Gaussian input, Z-matrix of N, CA and C with variables (Angstrom, degrees):
# hf/3-21g

backbone

0 1
 N
 C     1     B1
 C     2     B2     1     A1
 N     3     B3     2     A2     1     D1
 C     4     B4     3     A3     2     D2
 C     5     B5     4     A4     3     D3
 N     6     B6     5     A5     4     D4
 C     7     B7     6     A6     5     D5
 C     8     B8     7     A7     6     D6
 N     9     B9     8     A8     7     D7
 C    10    B10     9     A9     8     D8
 C    11    B11    10    A10     9     D9
 N    12    B12    11    A11    10    D10
 C    13    B13    12    A12    11    D11
 C    14    B14    13    A13    12    D12
 N    15    B15    14    A14    13    D13
 C    16    B16    15    A15    14    D14
 C    17    B17    16    A16    15    D15
 N    18    B18    17    A17    16    D16
 C    19    B19    18    A18    17    D17
 C    20    B20    19    A19    18    D18
 N    21    B21    20    A20    19    D19
 C    22    B22    21    A21    20    D20
 C    23    B23    22    A22    21    D21
 N    24    B24    23    A23    22    D22
 C    25    B25    24    A24    23    D23
 C    26    B26    25    A25    24    D24
 N    27    B27    26    A26    25    D25
 C    28    B28    27    A27    26    D26
 C    29    B29    28    A28    27    D27
 N    30    B30    29    A29    28    D28
 C    31    B31    30    A30    29    D29
 C    32    B32    31    A31    30    D30
 N    33    B33    32    A32    31    D31
 C    34    B34    33    A33    32    D32
 C    35    B35    34    A34    33    D33
 N    36    B36    35    A35    34    D34
 C    37    B37    36    A36    35    D35
 C    38    B38    37    A37    36    D36
 N    39    B39    38    A38    37    D37
 C    40    B40    39    A39    38    D38
 C    41    B41    40    A40    39    D39
 N    42    B42    41    A41    40    D40
 C    43    B43    42    A42    41    D41
 C    44    B44    43    A43    42    D42
 N    45    B45    44    A44    43    D43
 C    46    B46    45    A45    44    D44
 C    47    B47    46    A46    45    D45
 N    48    B48    47    A47    46    D46
 C    49    B49    48    A48    47    D47
 C    50    B50    49    A49    48    D48
 N    51    B51    50    A50    49    D49
 C    52    B52    51    A51    50    D50
 C    53    B53    52    A52    51    D51
 N    54    B54    53    A53    52    D52
 C    55    B55    54    A54    53    D53
 C    56    B56    55    A55    54    D54
 N    57    B57    56    A56    55    D55
 C    58    B58    57    A57    56    D56
 C    59    B59    58    A58    57    D57
 N    60    B60    59    A59    58    D58
 C    61    B61    60    A60    59    D59
 C    62    B62    61    A61    60    D60
 N    63    B63    62    A62    61    D61
 C    64    B64    63    A63    62    D62
 C    65    B65    64    A64    63    D63
 N    66    B66    65    A65    64    D64
 C    67    B67    66    A66    65    D65
 C    68    B68    67    A67    66    D66
 N    69    B69    68    A68    67    D67
 C    70    B70    69    A69    68    D68
 C    71    B71    70    A70    69    D69
 N    72    B72    71    A71    70    D70
 C    73    B73    72    A72    71    D71
 C    74    B74    73    A73    72    D72
 N    75    B75    74    A74    73    D73
 C    76    B76    75    A75    74    D74
 C    77    B77    76    A76    75    D75
 N    78    B78    77    A77    76    D76
 C    79    B79    78    A78    77    D77
 C    80    B80    79    A79    78    D78
 N    81    B81    80    A80    79    D79
 C    82    B82    81    A81    80    D80
 C    83    B83    82    A82    81    D81
 N    84    B84    83    A83    82    D82
 C    85    B85    84    A84    83    D83
 C    86    B86    85    A85    84    D84
 N    87    B87    86    A86    85    D85
 C    88    B88    87    A87    86    D86
 C    89    B89    88    A88    87    D87
 N    90    B90    89    A89    88    D88
 C    91    B91    90    A90    89    D89
 C    92    B92    91    A91    90    D90
 N    93    B93    92    A92    91    D91
 C    94    B94    93    A93    92    D92
 C    95    B95    94    A94    93    D93
 N    96    B96    95    A95    94    D94
 C    97    B97    96    A96    95    D95
 C    98    B98    97    A97    96    D96
 N    99    B99    98    A98    97    D97
 C   100   B100    99    A99    98    D98
 C   101   B101   100   A100    99    D99
 N   102   B102   101   A101   100   D100
 C   103   B103   102   A102   101   D101
 C   104   B104   103   A103   102   D102
 N   105   B105   104   A104   103   D103
 C   106   B106   105   A105   104   D104
 C   107   B107   106   A106   105   D105
 N   108   B108   107   A107   106   D106
 C   109   B109   108   A108   107   D107
 C   110   B110   109   A109   108   D108
 N   111   B111   110   A110   109   D109
 C   112   B112   111   A111   110   D110
 C   113   B113   112   A112   111   D111
 N   114   B114   113   A113   112   D112
 C   115   B115   114   A114   113   D113
 C   116   B116   115   A115   114   D114
 N   117   B117   116   A116   115   D115
 C   118   B118   117   A117   116   D116
 C   119   B119   118   A118   117   D117
 N   120   B120   119   A119   118   D118
 C   121   B121   120   A120   119   D119
 C   122   B122   121   A121   120   D120
 N   123   B123   122   A122   121   D121
 C   124   B124   123   A123   122   D122
 C   125   B125   124   A124   123   D123
 N   126   B126   125   A125   124   D124
 C   127   B127   126   A126   125   D125
 C   128   B128   127   A127   126   D126
 N   129   B129   128   A128   127   D127
 C   130   B130   129   A129   128   D128
 C   131   B131   130   A130   129   D129
 N   132   B132   131   A131   130   D130
 C   133   B133   132   A132   131   D131
 C   134   B134   133   A133   132   D132
 N   135   B135   134   A134   133   D133
 C   136   B136   135   A135   134   D134
 C   137   B137   136   A136   135   D135
 N   138   B138   137   A137   136   D136
 C   139   B139   138   A138   137   D137
 C   140   B140   139   A139   138   D138
 N   141   B141   140   A140   139   D139
 C   142   B142   141   A141   140   D140
 C   143   B143   142   A142   141   D141
 N   144   B144   143   A143   142   D142
 C   145   B145   144   A144   143   D143
 C   146   B146   145   A145   144   D144
 N   147   B147   146   A146   145   D145
 C   148   B148   147   A147   146   D146
 C   149   B149   148   A148   147   D147
 N   150   B150   149   A149   148   D148
 C   151   B151   150   A150   149   D149
 C   152   B152   151   A151   150   D150
 N   153   B153   152   A152   151   D151
 C   154   B154   153   A153   152   D152
 C   155   B155   154   A154   153   D153
 N   156   B156   155   A155   154   D154
 C   157   B157   156   A156   155   D155
 C   158   B158   157   A157   156   D156
 N   159   B159   158   A158   157   D157
 C   160   B160   159   A159   158   D158
 C   161   B161   160   A160   159   D159
 N   162   B162   161   A161   160   D160
 C   163   B163   162   A162   161   D161
 C   164   B164   163   A163   162   D162
 N   165   B165   164   A164   163   D163
 C   166   B166   165   A165   164   D164
 C   167   B167   166   A166   165   D165
 N   168   B168   167   A167   166   D166
 C   169   B169   168   A168   167   D167
 C   170   B170   169   A169   168   D168
 N   171   B171   170   A170   169   D169
 C   172   B172   171   A171   170   D170
 C   173   B173   172   A172   171   D171
 N   174   B174   173   A173   172   D172
 C   175   B175   174   A174   173   D173
 C   176   B176   175   A175   174   D174
 N   177   B177   176   A176   175   D175
 C   178   B178   177   A177   176   D176
 C   179   B179   178   A178   177   D177
 N   180   B180   179   A179   178   D178
 C   181   B181   180   A180   179   D179
 C   182   B182   181   A181   180   D180
 N   183   B183   182   A182   181   D181
 C   184   B184   183   A183   182   D182
 C   185   B185   184   A184   183   D183
 N   186   B186   185   A185   184   D184
 C   187   B187   186   A186   185   D185
 C   188   B188   187   A187   186   D186
 N   189   B189   188   A188   187   D187
 C   190   B190   189   A189   188   D188
 C   191   B191   190   A190   189   D189
 N   192   B192   191   A191   190   D190
 C   193   B193   192   A192   191   D191
 C   194   B194   193   A193   192   D192
 N   195   B195   194   A194   193   D193
 C   196   B196   195   A195   194   D194
 C   197   B197   196   A196   195   D195
 N   198   B198   197   A197   196   D196
 C   199   B199   198   A198   197   D197
 C   200   B200   199   A199   198   D198
 N   201   B201   200   A200   199   D199
 C   202   B202   201   A201   200   D200
 C   203   B203   202   A202   201   D201
 N   204   B204   203   A203   202   D202
 C   205   B205   204   A204   203   D203
 C   206   B206   205   A205   204   D204
 N   207   B207   206   A206   205   D205
 C   208   B208   207   A207   206   D206
 C   209   B209   208   A208   207   D207

   B1=1.4457
   B2=1.5223
   B3=1.3062
   B4=1.4616
   B5=1.5175
   B6=1.2988
   B7=1.4622
   B8=1.5225
   B9=1.3044
   B10=1.4612
   B11=1.5264
   B12=1.3235
   B13=1.4539
   B14=1.5121
   B15=1.3105
   B16=1.4626
   B17=1.5112
   B18=1.3029
   B19=1.4555
   B20=1.5241
   B21=1.3121
   B22=1.4634
   B23=1.5171
   B24=1.3024
   B25=1.4634
   B26=1.5163
   B27=1.3173
   B28=1.4585
   B29=1.5119
   B30=1.3286
   B31=1.4589
   B32=1.5232
   B33=1.3018
   B34=1.4602
   B35=1.5222
   B36=1.3227
   B37=1.4559
   B38=1.5174
   B39=1.3183
   B40=1.4539
   B41=1.5124
   B42=1.3066
   B43=1.4657
   B44=1.5322
   B45=1.3155
   B46=1.4682
   B47=1.5228
   B48=1.3344
   B49=1.4676
   B50=1.5328
   B51=1.3108
   B52=1.4678
   B53=1.5240
   B54=1.3337
   B55=1.4599
   B56=1.5247
   B57=1.3266
   B58=1.4639
   B59=1.5277
   B60=1.3351
   B61=1.4692
   B62=1.5226
   B63=1.3195
   B64=1.4621
   B65=1.5270
   B66=1.3219
   B67=1.4625
   B68=1.5285
   B69=1.3239
   B70=1.4682
   B71=1.5317
   B72=1.3288
   B73=1.4633
   B74=1.5282
   B75=1.3245
   B76=1.4597
   B77=1.5283
   B78=1.3264
   B79=1.4704
   B80=1.5312
   B81=1.3264
   B82=1.4720
   B83=1.5207
   B84=1.3410
   B85=1.4582
   B86=1.5271
   B87=1.3207
   B88=1.4596
   B89=1.5275
   B90=1.3374
   B91=1.4675
   B92=1.5184
   B93=1.3443
   B94=1.4618
   B95=1.5172
   B96=1.3259
   B97=1.4598
   B98=1.5218
   B99=1.3392
   B100=1.4584
   B101=1.5208
   B102=1.3133
   B103=1.4578
   B104=1.5270
   B105=1.3359
   B106=1.4656
   B107=1.5317
   B108=1.3437
   B109=1.4578
   B110=1.5153
   B111=1.3306
   B112=1.4651
   B113=1.5283
   B114=1.3397
   B115=1.4569
   B116=1.5303
   B117=1.3193
   B118=1.4590
   B119=1.5104
   B120=1.3207
   B121=1.4585
   B122=1.5218
   B123=1.3279
   B124=1.4570
   B125=1.5220
   B126=1.3365
   B127=1.4650
   B128=1.5246
   B129=1.3103
   B130=1.4583
   B131=1.5279
   B132=1.3224
   B133=1.4683
   B134=1.5237
   B135=1.3058
   B136=1.4550
   B137=1.5169
   B138=1.3336
   B139=1.4573
   B140=1.5170
   B141=1.3143
   B142=1.4656
   B143=1.5191
   B144=1.3259
   B145=1.4617
   B146=1.5153
   B147=1.3149
   B148=1.4549
   B149=1.5178
   B150=1.3361
   B151=1.4590
   B152=1.5193
   B153=1.3398
   B154=1.4674
   B155=1.5337
   B156=1.3155
   B157=1.4665
   B158=1.5246
   B159=1.3483
   B160=1.4640
   B161=1.5281
   B162=1.3237
   B163=1.4715
   B164=1.5235
   B165=1.3237
   B166=1.4668
   B167=1.5248
   B168=1.3361
   B169=1.4605
   B170=1.5272
   B171=1.3261
   B172=1.4642
   B173=1.5286
   B174=1.3227
   B175=1.4609
   B176=1.5332
   B177=1.3351
   B178=1.4618
   B179=1.5268
   B180=1.3283
   B181=1.4675
   B182=1.5273
   B183=1.3187
   B184=1.4657
   B185=1.5224
   B186=1.3396
   B187=1.4708
   B188=1.5131
   B189=1.3425
   B190=1.4588
   B191=1.5234
   B192=1.3379
   B193=1.4623
   B194=1.5378
   B195=1.3354
   B196=1.4664
   B197=1.5171
   B198=1.3239
   B199=1.4647
   B200=1.5264
   B201=1.3251
   B202=1.4602
   B203=1.5407
   B204=1.3323
   B205=1.4673
   B206=1.5207
   B207=1.3181
   B208=1.4684
   B209=1.5066
   A1=107.63
   A2=116.24
   A3=121.18
   A4=108.73
   A5=116.28
   A6=119.53
   A7=109.11
   A8=115.91
   A9=122.42
   A10=112.80
   A11=117.36
   A12=121.30
   A13=115.78
   A14=118.26
   A15=121.14
   A16=110.99
   A17=115.55
   A18=121.50
   A19=111.15
   A20=115.13
   A21=122.31
   A22=106.69
   A23=116.18
   A24=121.64
   A25=107.78
   A26=116.35
   A27=121.00
   A28=110.27
   A29=115.87
   A30=123.01
   A31=108.41
   A32=116.59
   A33=118.85
   A34=112.84
   A35=117.79
   A36=119.23
   A37=110.05
   A38=116.17
   A39=122.66
   A40=109.24
   A41=115.53
   A42=120.30
   A43=110.26
   A44=116.07
   A45=120.58
   A46=110.53
   A47=116.39
   A48=120.82
   A49=110.69
   A50=117.48
   A51=121.31
   A52=109.93
   A53=116.98
   A54=119.89
   A55=111.63
   A56=118.10
   A57=121.53
   A58=110.91
   A59=117.16
   A60=121.09
   A61=110.96
   A62=116.84
   A63=120.66
   A64=110.13
   A65=116.50
   A66=120.90
   A67=111.29
   A68=116.68
   A69=121.28
   A70=110.96
   A71=117.67
   A72=121.62
   A73=111.01
   A74=116.73
   A75=119.79
   A76=110.57
   A77=117.65
   A78=121.61
   A79=110.66
   A80=117.50
   A81=120.99
   A82=112.19
   A83=117.17
   A84=119.86
   A85=112.31
   A86=117.88
   A87=121.11
   A88=112.35
   A89=116.60
   A90=121.01
   A91=112.02
   A92=117.41
   A93=122.47
   A94=109.68
   A95=117.52
   A96=122.11
   A97=109.46
   A98=116.47
   A99=120.46
   A100=112.40
   A101=117.19
   A102=120.26
   A103=112.38
   A104=117.96
   A105=119.98
   A106=114.21
   A107=118.28
   A108=121.20
   A109=115.51
   A110=118.01
   A111=120.79
   A112=109.18
   A113=117.43
   A114=119.09
   A115=110.64
   A116=116.12
   A117=120.52
   A118=110.94
   A119=115.00
   A120=121.25
   A121=108.54
   A122=115.15
   A123=120.30
   A124=110.09
   A125=115.46
   A126=122.26
   A127=107.85
   A128=116.56
   A129=120.72
   A130=109.85
   A131=116.01
   A132=123.20
   A133=106.59
   A134=117.44
   A135=120.58
   A136=107.48
   A137=116.93
   A138=122.76
   A139=107.85
   A140=116.73
   A141=120.07
   A142=107.73
   A143=115.69
   A144=122.54
   A145=108.54
   A146=116.59
   A147=121.14
   A148=106.76
   A149=116.12
   A150=121.90
   A151=110.78
   A152=115.83
   A153=120.98
   A154=107.49
   A155=117.10
   A156=120.73
   A157=111.49
   A158=117.16
   A159=120.53
   A160=111.27
   A161=117.47
   A162=120.54
   A163=110.64
   A164=116.96
   A165=120.19
   A166=110.38
   A167=116.77
   A168=121.19
   A169=112.03
   A170=117.91
   A171=122.38
   A172=112.98
   A173=117.75
   A174=121.97
   A175=112.97
   A176=117.73
   A177=119.76
   A178=111.23
   A179=117.55
   A180=121.51
   A181=110.97
   A182=117.34
   A183=122.30
   A184=109.79
   A185=117.04
   A186=120.32
   A187=111.31
   A188=117.62
   A189=121.42
   A190=110.86
   A191=116.79
   A192=121.01
   A193=110.79
   A194=116.77
   A195=120.66
   A196=111.36
   A197=116.52
   A198=120.44
   A199=111.84
   A200=117.72
   A201=120.87
   A202=111.09
   A203=116.63
   A204=121.16
   A205=113.39
   A206=118.13
   A207=120.14
   A208=110.73
   D1=133.69
   D2=177.46
   D3=-102.72
   D4=128.91
   D5=179.79
   D6=-152.77
   D7=135.17
   D8=176.28
   D9=56.70
   D10=37.06
   D11=174.71
   D12=85.68
   D13=4.10
   D14=179.97
   D15=-145.88
   D16=176.40
   D17=-179.47
   D18=-89.82
   D19=146.75
   D20=171.47
   D21=-127.48
   D22=129.85
   D23=-176.96
   D24=-125.91
   D25=126.30
   D26=-177.59
   D27=-114.65
   D28=133.98
   D29=179.25
   D30=-145.20
   D31=143.42
   D32=-179.29
   D33=-92.57
   D34=-25.68
   D35=178.16
   D36=-147.30
   D37=154.89
   D38=-179.80
   D39=165.52
   D40=169.82
   D41=-179.87
   D42=-79.64
   D43=165.10
   D44=175.95
   D45=-58.50
   D46=-37.20
   D47=179.00
   D48=-61.59
   D49=-43.59
   D50=179.49
   D51=-63.96
   D52=-46.10
   D53=179.84
   D54=-63.34
   D55=-35.85
   D56=176.37
   D57=-64.87
   D58=-41.79
   D59=178.75
   D60=-64.89
   D61=-40.42
   D62=177.99
   D63=-63.04
   D64=-45.03
   D65=178.92
   D66=-60.41
   D67=-40.90
   D68=178.52
   D69=-64.94
   D70=-43.80
   D71=179.42
   D72=-64.30
   D73=-41.18
   D74=178.24
   D75=-62.04
   D76=-43.97
   D77=179.91
   D78=-63.41
   D79=-43.67
   D80=179.52
   D81=-63.52
   D82=-31.28
   D83=-177.14
   D84=-64.83
   D85=-22.61
   D86=178.28
   D87=-83.21
   D88=-3.04
   D89=-179.55
   D90=-124.80
   D91=6.96
   D92=-175.27
   D93=-122.00
   D94=127.20
   D95=179.37
   D96=-58.00
   D97=124.72
   D98=-178.12
   D99=-73.64
   D100=-11.39
   D101=-179.31
   D102=-94.63
   D103=-44.47
   D104=-173.38
   D105=-121.83
   D106=-12.65
   D107=178.02
   D108=89.76
   D109=-2.52
   D110=176.84
   D111=-76.25
   D112=168.12
   D113=176.07
   D114=-57.24
   D115=137.54
   D116=-177.78
   D117=-144.82
   D118=-177.72
   D119=178.23
   D120=-144.91
   D121=161.35
   D122=-178.99
   D123=-67.76
   D124=134.15
   D125=179.72
   D126=-133.31
   D127=137.63
   D128=179.20
   D129=-105.59
   D130=115.22
   D131=173.35
   D132=-131.83
   D133=61.09
   D134=-169.91
   D135=89.07
   D136=-79.82
   D137=171.34
   D138=-83.48
   D139=156.62
   D140=174.83
   D141=-92.35
   D142=125.16
   D143=177.65
   D144=-124.15
   D145=152.41
   D146=171.92
   D147=-103.95
   D148=114.05
   D149=-172.75
   D150=-137.73
   D151=151.25
   D152=170.66
   D153=-77.10
   D154=172.32
   D155=-179.49
   D156=-58.70
   D157=-45.48
   D158=-177.07
   D159=-61.89
   D160=-49.35
   D161=-177.71
   D162=-66.96
   D163=-34.25
   D164=176.87
   D165=-63.80
   D166=-46.00
   D167=-178.76
   D168=-67.42
   D169=-27.13
   D170=-177.05
   D171=-110.21
   D172=19.54
   D173=-173.62
   D174=-57.54
   D175=-40.33
   D176=-180.00
   D177=-63.29
   D178=-42.05
   D179=177.93
   D180=-65.34
   D181=-40.45
   D182=-179.79
   D183=-63.44
   D184=-46.25
   D185=179.60
   D186=-63.49
   D187=-41.97
   D188=179.24
   D189=-61.30
   D190=-44.20
   D191=179.34
   D192=-61.60
   D193=-38.90
   D194=177.48
   D195=-59.82
   D196=-44.45
   D197=-179.03
   D198=-68.37
   D199=-31.50
   D200=178.34
   D201=-67.43
   D202=-27.89
   D203=-178.17
   D204=-88.74
   D205=-0.35
   D206=-179.25
   D207=-84.41

């Protein structure tokens, strides 16, 4: 689940190792561009997204291209 610019993962049971990995992945998601995977930061454009500078500056073009491919 994506919320507030990062990932949220819910599980009812698992080992401490699994929960640690989930916590690490959630933390990394707030620093990783959700579009290209480069380092990014939280940006608010209505919704909160985590984007690098390039994807943030080109967000309208990226969204338009996504809709053209649907």
